PLY file of the C-alpha trace (Angstrom):
ply
format ascii 1.0
element vertex 280
property float x
property float y
property float z
element edge 279
property int vertex1
property int vertex2
end_header
12.70 -35.95 1.04
12.46 -35.06 5.10
13.02 -32.13 7.60
16.58 -32.21 5.99
16.10 -31.60 2.68
12.91 -29.29 2.71
15.35 -26.68 4.86
17.98 -27.20 2.87
15.57 -26.18 -0.11
13.37 -23.19 1.46
17.25 -21.87 2.22
18.71 -22.29 -1.31
15.69 -20.69 -2.92
15.49 -17.86 -1.01
19.21 -17.21 -1.26
18.18 -16.74 -4.97
15.73 -13.73 -3.97
18.04 -12.35 -1.80
16.12 -12.44 1.23
19.15 -14.11 2.91
22.10 -11.41 1.89
19.56 -8.49 2.87
18.70 -9.90 6.17
22.29 -10.64 7.02
24.10 -8.44 5.55
22.39 -5.19 5.80
21.72 -6.04 9.54
24.74 -6.82 10.07
26.14 -3.48 8.18
23.75 -1.61 10.37
25.10 -3.09 13.94
28.31 -1.98 12.64
27.75 1.44 11.75
26.25 1.90 15.15
29.12 0.51 16.93
31.11 2.81 14.32
29.30 5.92 15.04
29.28 5.56 18.54
32.91 4.60 18.99
34.26 8.31 19.76
30.52 8.93 22.42
31.34 5.92 24.50
34.52 5.08 26.37
32.67 1.77 27.22
31.18 -0.37 24.13
28.53 -1.63 26.84
26.34 1.21 26.34
26.56 1.83 22.96
25.40 -2.29 23.45
21.94 -0.54 24.95
21.67 1.02 21.34
22.34 -2.13 20.20
19.30 -3.32 21.87
17.37 -0.53 21.24
17.92 -1.35 17.45
17.99 -4.89 17.34
13.82 -4.49 19.65
12.39 -1.83 17.48
13.66 -3.27 13.74
14.95 -6.55 13.73
11.40 -7.64 13.35
10.77 -5.78 10.24
13.63 -7.38 8.76
12.22 -10.87 9.89
9.04 -10.09 8.50
9.59 -10.06 4.87
11.73 -13.51 5.57
8.94 -15.58 6.89
5.88 -14.34 5.68
5.25 -15.62 2.75
7.74 -19.14 3.99
4.26 -21.34 3.72
2.00 -18.94 2.64
3.48 -18.34 -1.24
4.29 -21.90 -1.60
0.72 -22.37 -1.47
-0.32 -19.36 -3.60
2.04 -20.88 -6.69
1.26 -24.13 -6.40
4.63 -25.48 -5.13
3.43 -26.79 -2.25
2.16 -29.20 -4.30
4.50 -30.93 -5.72
6.32 -30.53 -2.02
3.95 -32.00 -0.71
3.48 -34.94 -3.37
7.08 -35.90 -2.53
7.30 -38.31 0.10
6.81 -35.00 2.89
4.38 -35.13 5.81
3.19 -31.50 6.46
5.27 -31.39 9.99
8.26 -32.23 7.85
7.63 -29.73 5.65
6.81 -27.09 8.56
9.52 -27.90 10.59
11.27 -27.65 7.90
10.42 -24.23 7.02
10.76 -23.61 10.60
14.68 -24.27 10.91
15.17 -22.35 7.59
13.89 -19.35 8.35
15.29 -19.13 12.01
18.94 -19.56 10.80
18.86 -16.46 9.03
17.65 -14.96 11.42
20.55 -16.67 14.29
22.75 -15.99 11.98
22.14 -12.67 11.44
22.39 -12.04 15.48
25.84 -14.49 14.95
26.45 -11.97 12.57
25.73 -8.87 14.22
26.58 -9.78 17.35
30.76 -10.98 16.11
30.84 -7.51 13.96
30.22 -5.48 17.36
32.55 -7.55 19.43
35.07 -6.81 16.36
35.00 -3.32 16.23
34.56 -2.55 20.11
37.76 -4.44 20.70
39.43 -2.14 17.52
38.19 1.37 18.54
36.34 1.81 22.15
38.99 2.86 24.78
37.65 -0.12 26.89
38.13 -3.45 25.63
34.57 -5.56 26.09
33.26 -7.24 27.83
33.05 -10.85 26.51
30.19 -11.71 28.60
28.21 -9.39 27.91
28.34 -9.56 24.46
27.61 -13.33 24.63
24.37 -12.28 27.03
23.36 -9.87 24.05
23.68 -12.46 21.33
22.02 -15.33 23.24
18.93 -12.66 24.09
18.73 -11.45 20.86
18.52 -15.22 19.24
15.08 -16.00 22.02
13.56 -12.60 20.39
14.09 -13.98 16.96
12.79 -17.20 17.84
9.52 -15.02 19.12
8.92 -13.41 15.98
10.09 -16.12 12.99
7.83 -18.77 14.88
4.86 -15.46 14.94
5.80 -14.70 10.66
5.56 -18.00 10.09
2.67 -18.90 11.60
0.65 -16.29 10.27
2.19 -16.93 6.77
0.88 -20.96 7.28
-2.62 -19.95 7.99
-2.84 -16.51 5.22
-4.39 -18.34 1.86
-2.94 -14.86 0.15
0.09 -12.67 -0.17
-2.19 -9.84 1.03
-3.70 -11.66 4.65
-0.39 -12.72 4.95
1.46 -9.01 4.38
-1.05 -7.27 6.63
-0.81 -10.08 9.02
3.01 -10.11 9.62
2.46 -6.18 9.63
-0.59 -5.89 12.14
1.10 -8.16 14.36
4.47 -5.94 14.52
2.61 -2.39 15.15
0.20 -4.44 17.80
3.68 -5.93 19.72
5.96 -3.25 19.08
4.04 0.06 18.06
1.54 -0.60 20.54
2.50 -2.31 23.50
5.33 0.47 23.58
2.77 3.24 23.27
4.78 5.08 20.56
1.04 6.11 19.23
-0.44 8.62 22.01
-4.76 7.78 21.77
-3.97 4.14 20.75
-1.60 2.10 23.00
-2.27 -0.46 25.30
-2.78 2.06 28.17
-5.44 3.53 26.67
-6.92 -0.25 25.85
-6.57 -1.16 29.19
-8.82 2.12 30.61
-11.20 0.83 28.46
-11.35 -2.83 29.02
-11.09 -1.90 33.16
-13.81 0.98 32.07
-16.30 -1.51 31.08
-16.68 -3.23 34.64
-15.78 -0.95 36.22
-12.44 -1.79 37.92
-9.28 -0.44 38.60
-6.43 -2.35 37.44
-3.28 -1.75 39.79
0.38 -0.87 38.46
1.07 -4.08 39.38
-1.15 -5.83 36.78
-0.60 -3.34 33.92
2.93 -3.80 34.51
2.45 -7.49 34.29
0.50 -7.22 31.03
3.26 -4.84 29.51
6.25 -7.09 29.83
4.19 -9.89 27.96
4.74 -8.83 24.25
7.78 -10.14 23.17
9.46 -6.82 22.49
8.56 -5.53 26.04
10.08 -9.33 26.97
13.06 -8.75 25.19
13.80 -5.84 26.10
13.42 -6.43 29.86
15.82 -10.15 29.56
18.77 -7.61 28.08
18.98 -5.86 31.28
21.14 -8.63 32.35
23.52 -7.30 29.54
24.33 -4.62 31.97
24.65 -6.57 35.45
26.50 -3.97 37.27
26.53 -0.83 35.31
22.49 -0.04 35.60
23.53 3.12 37.44
26.81 3.90 34.68
24.18 5.93 32.82
20.82 7.28 32.79
19.36 5.26 29.53
19.92 2.09 31.57
17.13 3.20 34.03
14.94 2.63 31.92
15.06 -1.15 32.89
12.61 -2.01 35.46
14.53 -2.71 38.88
11.40 -4.09 40.44
11.50 -7.27 43.44
8.55 -8.76 41.36
8.54 -11.58 38.70
8.01 -9.52 36.02
11.77 -8.22 36.36
13.75 -11.39 36.29
15.50 -11.94 33.55
14.13 -15.93 33.54
10.71 -14.31 33.70
11.05 -12.48 30.66
13.16 -15.78 28.82
10.23 -17.91 29.70
7.51 -15.08 27.52
9.47 -15.37 24.35
10.04 -18.97 24.75
5.83 -19.27 25.12
4.87 -17.01 22.05
7.44 -18.90 20.29
6.51 -22.55 21.66
2.46 -20.93 20.65
3.09 -19.37 17.89
4.19 -23.02 16.34
2.20 -24.82 17.64
-1.12 -22.18 16.66
0.44 -22.18 13.09
0.78 -25.92 12.47
-2.81 -26.69 13.73
-3.44 -23.98 11.62
-1.56 -25.78 8.23
-2.33 -28.75 8.83
-6.35 -28.62 8.74
-5.53 -26.52 5.53
-6.24 -26.84 1.49
-3.25 -27.37 -0.31
-4.69 -27.06 -3.43
0 1
1 2
2 3
3 4
4 5
5 6
6 7
7 8
8 9
9 10
10 11
11 12
12 13
13 14
14 15
15 16
16 17
17 18
18 19
19 20
20 21
21 22
22 23
23 24
24 25
25 26
26 27
27 28
28 29
29 30
30 31
31 32
32 33
33 34
34 35
35 36
36 37
37 38
38 39
39 40
40 41
41 42
42 43
43 44
44 45
45 46
46 47
47 48
48 49
49 50
50 51
51 52
52 53
53 54
54 55
55 56
56 57
57 58
58 59
59 60
60 61
61 62
62 63
63 64
64 65
65 66
66 67
67 68
68 69
69 70
70 71
71 72
72 73
73 74
74 75
75 76
76 77
77 78
78 79
79 80
80 81
81 82
82 83
83 84
84 85
85 86
86 87
87 88
88 89
89 90
90 91
91 92
92 93
93 94
94 95
95 96
96 97
97 98
98 99
99 100
100 101
101 102
102 103
103 104
104 105
105 106
106 107
107 108
108 109
109 110
110 111
111 112
112 113
113 114
114 115
115 116
116 117
117 118
118 119
119 120
120 121
121 122
122 123
123 124
124 125
125 126
126 127
127 128
128 129
129 130
130 131
131 132
132 133
133 134
134 135
135 136
136 137
137 138
138 139
139 140
140 141
141 142
142 143
143 144
144 145
145 146
146 147
147 148
148 149
149 150
150 151
151 152
152 153
153 154
154 155
155 156
156 157
157 158
158 159
159 160
160 161
161 162
162 163
163 164
164 165
165 166
166 167
167 168
168 169
169 170
170 171
171 172
172 173
173 174
174 175
175 176
176 177
177 178
178 179
179 180
180 181
181 182
182 183
183 184
184 185
185 186
186 187
187 188
188 189
189 190
190 191
191 192
192 193
193 194
194 195
195 196
196 197
197 198
198 199
199 200
200 201
201 202
202 203
203 204
204 205
205 206
206 207
207 208
208 209
209 210
210 211
211 212
212 213
213 214
214 215
215 216
216 217
217 218
218 219
219 220
220 221
221 222
222 223
223 224
224 225
225 226
226 227
227 228
228 229
229 230
230 231
231 232
232 233
233 234
234 235
235 236
236 237
237 238
238 239
239 240
240 241
241 242
242 243
243 244
244 245
245 246
246 247
247 248
248 249
249 250
250 251
251 252
252 253
253 254
254 255
255 256
256 257
257 258
258 259
259 260
260 261
261 262
262 263
263 264
264 265
265 266
266 267
267 268
268 269
269 270
270 271
271 272
272 273
273 274
274 275
275 276
276 277
277 278
278 279
């Protein structure tokens, strides 16, 4: 036994429950639909890539949540983990195997979706797609998948029940995506920052607010994807949403670090929680 065996068996079990088919197949199908629906609207595939970036930012975590939130909690609830840990497996091997299995599915969804988008663009758009732009899109999207898989796995590692795991995953999506982007008019990051600043009577500068705004994996992903559109930022009004300031938060490496930090911290916290938990 070991990491490879845990990852292999976990992938097989997920495949039998159609989670793999749902995440990879349905997500790639929806990505294909985006490119097919816009092939007669835009000549340049990179404009459709912008809509693909938005789709990944707001929808992909909803695919990853059911993939991951019961990955460890489900084994604890069913009692399967007692058998698995009874074999010569250490906890870190079990945890790492689960991570590799679930991230492997997420990575396959990103790679297939990127390949499908490129193939459709090459066959239907007026301008031939730029290989480099699609590769950057795929690379940044993999970092985004890494961040949320790690986060949802950490939630699963610390959840003693199905309901807590589910609400933990949905709560993380609500806070880090909907709340952070300000989709709700009265419950969002801006109102929270105003409330916190009013208590001691301080004023937060716009630069500070912007730095905080880019600390979510979703906002970090969107800003990091600016690299996909290098050289064409001024071609479409939609591209003006990218921040072009000279501050660090506008740099690709800063947002990549944010995504990697979410992954590293989530995995560390999740493993510590799993190491301390009762498995029986």
